DRENPA-3360 file (N, C-alpha, C; in nm, 2 decimals, always signed):
BEGIN
1 = MPEGAVNE = +10.20/+8.61/+12.59/+10.23/+8.74/+12.53/+10.38/+8.74/+12.49 ~ +10.41/+8.79/+12.38/+10.55/+8.80/+12.33/+10.64/+8.88/+12.42 ~ +10.77/+8.84/+12.43/+10.86/+8.91/+12.51/+10.87/+9.05/+12.47 ~ +10.88/+9.14/+12.56/+10.89/+9.29/+12.53/+10.75/+9.35/+12.50 ~ +10.64/+9.28/+12.51/+10.51/+9.33/+12.48/+10.44/+9.39/+12.60 ~ +10.51/+9.41/+12.71/+10.44/+9.46/+12.83/+10.38/+9.59/+12.80 ~ +10.44/+9.68/+12.73/+10.39/+9.82/+12.71/+10.30/+9.82/+12.58 ~ +10.29/+9.71/+12.51/+10.21/+9.71/+12.39/+10.07/+9.71/+12.42;
9 = PSYNGTFT = +9.98/+9.77/+12.34/+9.84/+9.76/+12.37/+9.79/+9.62/+12.36 ~ +9.69/+9.59/+12.44/+9.63/+9.46/+12.44/+9.48/+9.47/+12.40 ~ +9.44/+9.39/+12.30/+9.30/+9.40/+12.25/+9.24/+9.27/+12.28 ~ +9.14/+9.27/+12.37/+9.07/+9.15/+12.40/+8.92/+9.18/+12.42 ~ +8.84/+9.08/+12.40/+8.69/+9.09/+12.41/+8.63/+9.10/+12.28 ~ +8.50/+9.09/+12.28/+8.42/+9.11/+12.16/+8.30/+9.20/+12.19 ~ +8.29/+9.30/+12.10/+8.19/+9.41/+12.12/+8.12/+9.44/+11.99 ~ +7.99/+9.48/+12.00/+7.92/+9.52/+11.88/+7.89/+9.67/+11.89;
17 = YSVDAKGR = +7.92/+9.74/+11.79/+7.91/+9.88/+11.79/+7.84/+9.93/+11.66 ~ +7.77/+10.04/+11.66/+7.71/+10.10/+11.54/+7.82/+10.17/+11.46 ~ +7.80/+10.17/+11.33/+7.88/+10.25/+11.24/+7.79/+10.36/+11.20 ~ +7.83/+10.49/+11.23/+7.74/+10.60/+11.20/+7.74/+10.63/+11.05 ~ +7.66/+10.73/+11.01/+7.65/+10.77/+10.87/+7.78/+10.82/+10.81 ~ +7.87/+10.87/+10.89/+7.99/+10.92/+10.84/+8.10/+10.81/+10.84 ~ +8.07/+10.69/+10.87/+8.16/+10.58/+10.87/+8.25/+10.57/+10.99 ~ +8.20/+10.63/+11.10/+8.28/+10.63/+11.23/+8.23/+10.52/+11.32;
25 = LTLPFKDT = +8.33/+10.46/+11.38/+8.31/+10.35/+11.47/+8.38/+10.38/+11.60 ~ +8.31/+10.37/+11.72/+8.37/+10.39/+11.85/+8.44/+10.26/+11.88 ~ +8.57/+10.28/+11.93/+8.65/+10.16/+11.97/+8.63/+10.14/+12.12 ~ +8.63/+10.01/+12.16/+8.63/+9.98/+12.31/+8.76/+9.99/+12.37 ~ +8.87/+10.01/+12.29/+9.00/+10.02/+12.34/+9.05/+10.17/+12.34 ~ +9.13/+10.20/+12.44/+9.17/+10.34/+12.45/+9.30/+10.37/+12.37 ~ +9.28/+10.38/+12.24/+9.40/+10.40/+12.16/+9.41/+10.55/+12.13 ~ +9.53/+10.60/+12.13/+9.55/+10.74/+12.09/+9.65/+10.75/+11.97;
33 = EVLLVVVW = +9.71/+10.64/+11.94/+9.80/+10.64/+11.83/+9.73/+10.61/+11.70 ~ +9.81/+10.64/+11.59/+9.76/+10.61/+11.46/+9.75/+10.46/+11.44 ~ +9.64/+10.41/+11.38/+9.62/+10.27/+11.36/+9.62/+10.24/+11.21 ~ +9.66/+10.12/+11.17/+9.66/+10.09/+11.03/+9.54/+9.99/+11.01 ~ +9.44/+10.03/+10.93/+9.32/+9.95/+10.90/+9.34/+9.89/+10.76 ~ +9.33/+9.76/+10.75/+9.36/+9.69/+10.63/+9.24/+9.60/+10.59 ~ +9.19/+9.61/+10.47/+9.09/+9.52/+10.42/+9.16/+9.38/+10.41 ~ +9.10/+9.28/+10.49/+9.16/+9.15/+10.50/+9.07/+9.05/+10.44;
41 = PFSKVGTC = +9.09/+9.01/+10.31/+9.00/+8.92/+10.24/+9.04/+8.77/+10.25 ~ +9.12/+8.74/+10.35/+9.18/+8.60/+10.35/+9.10/+8.50/+10.43 ~ +8.98/+8.54/+10.48/+8.90/+8.44/+10.56/+8.80/+8.37/+10.47 ~ +8.78/+8.25/+10.49/+8.68/+8.17/+10.41/+8.54/+8.22/+10.43 ~ +8.51/+8.29/+10.54/+8.37/+8.34/+10.56/+8.35/+8.48/+10.51 ~ +8.45/+8.54/+10.45/+8.43/+8.67/+10.40/+8.54/+8.77/+10.45 ~ +8.53/+8.89/+10.39/+8.63/+8.99/+10.42/+8.60/+9.06/+10.55 ~ +8.70/+9.10/+10.62/+8.69/+9.18/+10.74/+8.79/+9.30/+10.73;
49 = LRVFPPAQ = +8.79/+9.38/+10.83/+8.90/+9.48/+10.84/+8.99/+9.44/+10.96 ~ +9.11/+9.43/+10.93/+9.21/+9.40/+11.04/+9.28/+9.53/+11.08 ~ +9.29/+9.56/+11.21/+9.34/+9.69/+11.26/+9.47/+9.66/+11.34 ~ +9.57/+9.73/+11.30/+9.71/+9.71/+11.36/+9.75/+9.83/+11.43 ~ +9.80/+9.82/+11.56/+9.86/+9.93/+11.62/+10.00/+9.95/+11.56 ~ +10.07/+10.06/+11.58/+10.20/+10.09/+11.52/+10.30/+9.97/+11.52 ~ +10.33/+9.91/+11.63/+10.43/+9.81/+11.64/+10.39/+9.69/+11.56 ~ +10.26/+9.65/+11.55/+10.22/+9.54/+11.47/+10.22/+9.57/+11.32;
57 = AEKLLKEL = +10.19/+9.70/+11.29/+10.19/+9.74/+11.15/+10.34/+9.73/+11.10 ~ +10.43/+9.77/+11.18/+10.57/+9.76/+11.15/+10.61/+9.62/+11.13 ~ +10.56/+9.53/+11.22/+10.60/+9.39/+11.21/+10.54/+9.33/+11.08 ~ +10.42/+9.37/+11.04/+10.36/+9.32/+10.92/+10.44/+9.36/+10.80 ~ +10.49/+9.49/+10.80/+10.57/+9.54/+10.68/+10.70/+9.46/+10.68 ~ +10.76/+9.43/+10.79/+10.88/+9.35/+10.79/+10.86/+9.21/+10.74 ~ +10.75/+9.15/+10.78/+10.71/+9.02/+10.73/+10.69/+9.02/+10.58 ~ +10.63/+9.12/+10.53/+10.61/+9.14/+10.38/+10.75/+9.15/+10.31;
65 = DSIPNDNP = +10.84/+9.23/+10.37/+10.97/+9.25/+10.31/+11.05/+9.12/+10.31 ~ +11.03/+9.04/+10.41/+11.11/+8.91/+10.42/+11.07/+8.81/+10.32 ~ +10.96/+8.83/+10.25/+10.92/+8.73/+10.14/+11.03/+8.74/+10.03 ~ +11.08/+8.63/+9.98/+11.18/+8.64/+9.88/+11.13/+8.72/+9.76 ~ +11.22/+8.80/+9.70/+11.18/+8.88/+9.58/+11.14/+8.80/+9.46 ~ +11.19/+8.67/+9.45/+11.15/+8.59/+9.34/+11.01/+8.52/+9.36 ~ +10.95/+8.54/+9.47/+10.82/+8.49/+9.50/+10.72/+8.58/+9.44 ~ +10.64/+8.53/+9.33/+10.55/+8.62/+9.27/+10.43/+8.67/+9.36;
73 = GKSAMKRQ = +10.41/+8.61/+9.47/+10.31/+8.65/+9.56/+10.35/+8.78/+9.64 ~ +10.48/+8.81/+9.65/+10.53/+8.92/+9.73/+10.47/+9.05/+9.68 ~ +10.48/+9.08/+9.55/+10.42/+9.20/+9.49/+10.27/+9.20/+9.51 ~ +10.21/+9.09/+9.48/+10.06/+9.08/+9.49/+10.02/+9.11/+9.64 ~ +10.09/+9.05/+9.73/+10.05/+9.07/+9.87/+10.08/+9.22/+9.92 ~ +10.19/+9.27/+9.88/+10.22/+9.41/+9.91/+10.12/+9.51/+9.85 ~ +10.08/+9.48/+9.72/+9.98/+9.56/+9.66/+9.84/+9.54/+9.72 ~ +9.81/+9.42/+9.76/+9.68/+9.39/+9.82/+9.67/+9.47/+9.95;
81 = IGSNSVKV = +9.77/+9.47/+10.03/+9.77/+9.53/+10.16/+9.79/+9.68/+10.15 ~ +9.89/+9.72/+10.07/+9.92/+9.86/+10.05/+9.80/+9.94/+9.99 ~ +9.74/+9.89/+9.89/+9.63/+9.96/+9.82/+9.49/+9.95/+9.89 ~ +9.49/+9.86/+9.99/+9.36/+9.84/+10.06/+9.38/+9.87/+10.21 ~ +9.45/+9.98/+10.24/+9.47/+10.01/+10.38/+9.47/+10.16/+10.40 ~ +9.45/+10.20/+10.52/+9.45/+10.34/+10.55/+9.49/+10.36/+10.70 ~ +9.56/+10.47/+10.72/+9.60/+10.50/+10.86/+9.49/+10.59/+10.92 ~ +9.45/+10.56/+11.04/+9.35/+10.64/+11.11/+9.39/+10.67/+11.25;
89 = KPDSVGRI = +9.35/+10.79/+11.30/+9.38/+10.83/+11.44/+9.25/+10.84/+11.51 ~ +9.23/+10.77/+11.62/+9.10/+10.79/+11.70/+9.09/+10.94/+11.73 ~ +8.96/+10.98/+11.73/+8.93/+11.12/+11.77/+8.92/+11.13/+11.92 ~ +8.88/+11.25/+11.97/+8.88/+11.27/+12.11/+8.79/+11.18/+12.19 ~ +8.69/+11.12/+12.12/+8.59/+11.03/+12.19/+8.62/+10.89/+12.16 ~ +8.73/+10.86/+12.09/+8.77/+10.72/+12.06/+8.71/+10.66/+11.94 ~ +8.66/+10.74/+11.84/+8.61/+10.69/+11.72/+8.71/+10.69/+11.61 ~ +8.71/+10.60/+11.52/+8.79/+10.60/+11.40/+8.69/+10.62/+11.28;
97 = AIPANMLE = +8.74/+10.69/+11.18/+8.66/+10.71/+11.05/+8.71/+10.61/+10.95 ~ +8.63/+10.53/+10.90/+8.66/+10.43/+10.80/+8.61/+10.47/+10.67 ~ +8.69/+10.47/+10.56/+8.64/+10.50/+10.43/+8.53/+10.41/+10.38 ~ +8.43/+10.47/+10.31/+8.31/+10.40/+10.26/+8.35/+10.28/+10.18 ~ +8.45/+10.28/+10.10/+8.48/+10.16/+10.02/+8.53/+10.05/+10.10 ~ +8.60/+10.08/+10.21/+8.64/+9.97/+10.30/+8.52/+9.91/+10.38 ~ +8.43/+10.00/+10.42/+8.31/+9.95/+10.49/+8.23/+9.86/+10.40 ~ +8.22/+9.90/+10.27/+8.15/+9.82/+10.18/+8.21/+9.68/+10.15;
105 = EAALDGEA = +8.35/+9.68/+10.14/+8.42/+9.55/+10.12/+8.40/+9.46/+10.23 ~ +8.39/+9.51/+10.35/+8.37/+9.43/+10.47/+8.23/+9.41/+10.51 ~ +8.14/+9.46/+10.43/+7.99/+9.45/+10.46/+7.96/+9.50/+10.59 ~ +8.02/+9.62/+10.63/+7.99/+9.68/+10.76/+7.89/+9.79/+10.73 ~ +7.76/+9.75/+10.74/+7.65/+9.84/+10.71/+7.57/+9.87/+10.83 ~ +7.61/+9.97/+10.91/+7.54/+10.01/+11.03/+7.58/+9.94/+11.16 ~ +7.65/+9.83/+11.15/+7.69/+9.76/+11.27/+7.82/+9.68/+11.25 ~ +7.90/+9.67/+11.35/+8.03/+9.60/+11.33/+8.06/+9.53/+11.46;
113 = VVAGMWDK = +8.12/+9.41/+11.45/+8.17/+9.34/+11.57/+8.32/+9.37/+11.58 ~ +8.36/+9.42/+11.69/+8.50/+9.44/+11.72/+8.55/+9.32/+11.80 ~ +8.64/+9.25/+11.73/+8.69/+9.12/+11.79/+8.84/+9.14/+11.82 ~ +8.88/+9.13/+11.95/+9.02/+9.14/+11.99/+9.10/+9.02/+11.96 ~ +9.22/+9.04/+11.92/+9.32/+8.93/+11.89/+9.45/+8.95/+11.96 ~ +9.44/+9.01/+12.08/+9.55/+9.04/+12.17/+9.64/+9.15/+12.12 ~ +9.71/+9.13/+12.00/+9.80/+9.23/+11.95/+9.75/+9.31/+11.84 ~ +9.63/+9.28/+11.80/+9.55/+9.36/+11.69/+9.41/+9.33/+11.71;
121 = FELWNPGR = +9.32/+9.38/+11.63/+9.18/+9.35/+11.64/+9.12/+9.35/+11.50 ~ +9.00/+9.29/+11.49/+8.93/+9.29/+11.36/+8.79/+9.35/+11.37 ~ +8.74/+9.40/+11.26/+8.61/+9.45/+11.25/+8.53/+9.36/+11.15 ~ +8.42/+9.30/+11.20/+8.35/+9.21/+11.13/+8.20/+9.24/+11.11 ~ +8.14/+9.20/+11.00/+8.00/+9.20/+10.98/+7.95/+9.10/+11.08 ~ +7.84/+9.13/+11.15/+7.79/+9.04/+11.26/+7.76/+8.90/+11.21 ~ +7.70/+8.88/+11.09/+7.67/+8.75/+11.04/+7.79/+8.67/+11.00 ~ +7.89/+8.74/+10.94/+8.02/+8.67/+10.91/+8.09/+8.63/+11.03;
129 = YKELKKRD = +8.08/+8.72/+11.14/+8.15/+8.68/+11.26/+8.09/+8.56/+11.33 ~ +7.96/+8.55/+11.32/+7.90/+8.43/+11.38/+7.94/+8.30/+11.31 ~ +7.96/+8.31/+11.17/+8.01/+8.20/+11.10/+8.15/+8.17/+11.13 ~ +8.23/+8.28/+11.15/+8.37/+8.26/+11.18/+8.39/+8.19/+11.31 ~ +8.31/+8.23/+11.41/+8.32/+8.16/+11.54/+8.30/+8.01/+11.53 ~ +8.20/+7.97/+11.45/+8.17/+7.83/+11.43/+8.29/+7.76/+11.37 ~ +8.34/+7.83/+11.26/+8.45/+7.77/+11.19/+8.58/+7.76/+11.27 ~ +8.60/+7.86/+11.36/+8.72/+7.86/+11.45/+8.71/+7.74/+11.54;
137 = LTVLEEAG = +8.60/+7.71/+11.59/+8.59/+7.59/+11.68/+8.62/+7.46/+11.61 ~ +8.57/+7.45/+11.49/+8.60/+7.33/+11.41/+8.75/+7.32/+11.38 ~ +8.81/+7.43/+11.34/+8.95/+7.44/+11.31/+9.04/+7.40/+11.43 ~ +9.00/+7.46/+11.55/+9.07/+7.43/+11.67/+9.07/+7.28/+11.71 ~ +8.95/+7.22/+11.69/+8.93/+7.08/+11.72/+9.01/+7.00/+11.62 ~ +9.00/+7.02/+11.49/+9.07/+6.94/+11.39/+9.22/+6.96/+11.40 ~ +9.27/+7.07/+11.43/+9.41/+7.10/+11.44/+9.48/+7.05/+11.57 ~ +9.39/+7.03/+11.67/+9.45/+6.99/+11.80/+9.52/+7.10/+11.87;
145 = TVKYIES = +9.49/+7.22/+11.84/+9.55/+7.34/+11.89/+9.53/+7.36/+12.04 ~ +9.41/+7.32/+12.09/+9.37/+7.34/+12.23/+9.47/+7.27/+12.32 ~ +9.53/+7.16/+12.28/+9.63/+7.09/+12.37/+9.75/+7.18/+12.41 ~ +9.78/+7.28/+12.33/+9.89/+7.36/+12.36/+9.86/+7.46/+12.48 ~ +9.74/+7.48/+12.51/+9.71/+7.58/+12.61/+9.63/+7.52/+12.73 ~ +9.60/+7.39/+12.73/+9.53/+7.33/+12.84/+9.62/+7.33/+12.96 ~ +9.56/+7.36/+13.07/+9.64/+7.36/+13.20/+9.61/+7.23/+13.28;
% end
């Protein structure tokens, strides 16, 4: 865990929840702060929604700003994230309301997998998430990443 992250929210575990007719999804995490939901089209298995708590949203914005201005991807990335994101606040029972266009982009039709990533979490279509898990294992094996955390 990064230094200073003791008081930061921690998102771990994998859960499957229903998305109701109003686009609301119950979160397994007890968040009360405004969250940034971003359409994240950068996975080879398909688009998901990546959800950032305030500190991580701020970090993301700083990373975007750190891209050199002469990099043509900077504006494209800022536009991609800025125009495909929304701030949401969990209601009194822990649900967030996700706009219909975002649900459609991520293929979240009635059900979503909530996957923790420690400092943020993702919302996946169940079929895509199953493919992602297989792909992740292959990537970890090929990259030799596991050796960094073996005890």
